[in-house]
N, C-alpha and C positions, 0 to 999 in steps of 0.2 A: 554360417551363423557367427556373429561377432559377440563381443562382450558388451555391446551397446544395449541400452534399455530405453525404450520409447516411454515418455511420460506424457500423460493426458491429465489436465487439471481444470477445475472450474475457476471462476474469477474472484472467488472470495479471498479476503485477506488471510483467513485461517489456512486455506488451502495453499496459498503462496508461501506461508511460513513453514508448512509441512513439506512443501516441495523443496525448499532450501535445506531443511533438515535431512530429507531423504537423499538429496544430491550429495551432501557431505558424507553420509554413511555409505552410500553406494561407491563413491570414489575411494573411500577407505578400504573397501573390499575388492578394488580393482576393476569396477564397472565404469562405463562411460554413459553419460546421460545425453539423450537426443531429444530435443524439443520438436524437431521435424521428424515425421514418420520415416523410420529406417526399415525397409522390407527385410533386411538381414539381421535385425536385432534379435536378442534372445528372450525378450520379455516386453509385454505391454503393461506398464504400471499406471493405474488410474487413481488419481487423488480427487476425492469428492464423494458424492452420494450415488444412488442408483441411476439418476438421470445422467450424471457424468459418465458412468459406466456404459450406458446405452449409447450415448453420443460418441464415445470412443470406439465402440464396435462399428457404428455406422461410418464415422470419419475414416476409419482404417479399412473400409470396405470388407468387413467381416474377416479380418486378418486371421491367418492360421498360426501366428505367433501367440503363445498363451497369454491370457490376461490374469491380472490379480489386482485387487483394489485396496487402497488405504481409505478408511471411512472418515470423512470430514463433514458428512451430511447428516441427515436425520435418521432415517430407517437404515440405510446401508445394507440391504439384504445381499447384494452381490459383493459388497466390500468386506473381505475377511480380516484385514489387518487393522488393528487399532493403533492410534498414533503413538502410544507408549510402547508399542511392540515392534517398531520399524527395525531396530538394530537386530533383534532376534530373527525377524523375517529374512533380512538380507544375509545373515550368517547361514541360516537354513538353506536359502536358495543357492548360495555359493557352495555349500557342502552337498547339494543335491538331495536334501531331505524334504522332499515334497512329492506329491503325485498329481497327475493331471486328470481332469474329468472333461468329457466331451458334452457340450450342450447343444440340443437340437435347435434348428433354425426353421422358421416357417417361410414358405415360398408362396407368394400370391401373384396371380397373373390377371391383369386388367387390360383387355384389348391386346396390344402388342408390347406391353410393358410388364416387367417383372420387379417385384418388391420383396425384400427379405426383412424379417422381424425376428427378434429373439424373445420378446415378451408376448406380444399379441397383435392381432389384427382386429379392428373394431369397425362395425358397420352401423352407423347411426345418423340421425339428423343433425345438421349444424344450426338448426333453428328451434330445437327442443320440440319437434313435432313427432307424431306417430310415423313409423315406417312400416311398410308392408313388403315382405320378402318371401320369395319361394326358395326353399332349402332342399337341396339334393345331396345325398351321400352315396358315393360310388355309383352314380347314375340313377339312384332310386329316389323318387320324390318322397320327402319326409313330412313336410308341412308347409302351409301358407302362414308364415309368422306375421303377427301384428304386435307391436310394442315399441319400446325405446330403441331396441337394436340387438345386435349379437356380438359376442366376444369369442374369438378363436385364440386360445392361448397355449403356449408351450408349458411343460411341467414347471420349469423355473420361472415362467411368467405367471403361473397360476396364483402366486401370492400377491399379485399386484391388483389391477383393476378387476380381474376375474374374481378374486376372493371378496372384494368389496361389493360385487354384484351377486353374491350368493353361490359362486362356483366352488368346486372342491380344490383342496390343496393336493397337487400331485408331486410326488418325490421327483427330484430333477434327474434321477437315473432311469426313470421309466421311459419306455419307447412308445410314446403315443402323444396325443394332445387332446384338447377339450373344447367343446362348443357350449357356450353358456348364454342363455337368454337374459336380456336386460329388461326388467319390468314388463313381462309378457301380458298381453290382454287375453284372458281366457273366458270364453262363453260358449253357448251353443253354436254361435256363428264363427268364433275364432278359437280353434283348438290348438293353441300354441304350446310349445314345449314349456313345462313349468320347472324343469330341473336340468342341470348340466348333463351333457353326454360325453363320455370318455371314448375316444376313438383310437384304433391301432395306428401305428406310424405310416402304414401304406394306404390309409383311407384318404379319399379326395372329397372335399366339400365344394359344392358349386352353389352360388347364391345369385338370384336375380332380383333386382329392385323393381317394384311396380312402376309403371310409367307416371302415375300420378304423384309419385314421391321422388322422381329423378332429380328434380331441381334443388332439393334440400338434403339429399342423402350423400354422405361422404364415406370414404374408406380411410382409416387411420392406421398407420403402420408404426408401432412404437412411438406414438404421439405425433407422427408426421402426417398431416392431413392431405388427402388427394381426392380430387373430384374429376369425373370423366363423363363424356357424353355416351359412353358404353357402360351401362350399369349392370354388368355381369362380372363376377369375380370367382376365380378358381383357386382354392387354397389346399396345400398339403405340406408335408414335411420335405424340406429341401435336402439335396445331397450335401449341402454345406453344413459344417458344424463349426462352433468355436470352442477353443480349449481354455479351461480355467484351472489355475493352480489351486490345489487343495492342501492346506497345511495341517489341518486338524480334521480327522475323520468324523468327529462329532459336531463339526461346525454347523451343518444344516439343521440338526435338531436343537442346537443351542440357539440358533437364529429364530426358529419357530417358537421356542419357549420364551425367549427374552424380548423379541420384537413384535410378535404377532398375537401373544396371549396375555 
């Protein structure tokens, strides 16, 4: 491991100015900045919002180098460092005053392809139509779902699309994940789930799309859309994890209070 720091940033002028500021401070403390991904770097520093953070994780192929973010976006739930605290952060990092937290990753398999996500997997129509899905958990048939779709989210992804769709907030330290229905249709003929289901980390979800909905149903992995002629998907917790620096033990609850309430 070197003293190099990988920097990922979005294209906004504000992020560029924060990058220049960060680079100057990092250099002062003896670090070197790498704009091209260095697999031997000591840190992945993300400048932007939550979307930039997700892109950085995917661009680095779920790097095992720890991530931390400077928030120049709107919500910035993943981004712990505020712009006016960069110097304090770099000093703390140089002194080793931080801890790491491991964040779960979802692994989805469609046909012979594997997809990883840190926020969620979404199954829905790309034409705003009803989708009909058969849901199995650990090989047990659970329901024939009808509605707008399903979200499978990690604990740290539970505050994103999942929360907006009526899912529960799961603390990011929990070993499990969540299945949340999007606008389910419930009647005597359609007994769809009406509430989210929290699953243990070793549970496996299998979903089959009805043939009549194959042509307009897509799988979305952290916002990346994928369609296939094989509309069966298998989802569980991956053996992969990503590491995130934690500078303040109360950061999670401060985020909940200040950004989501």
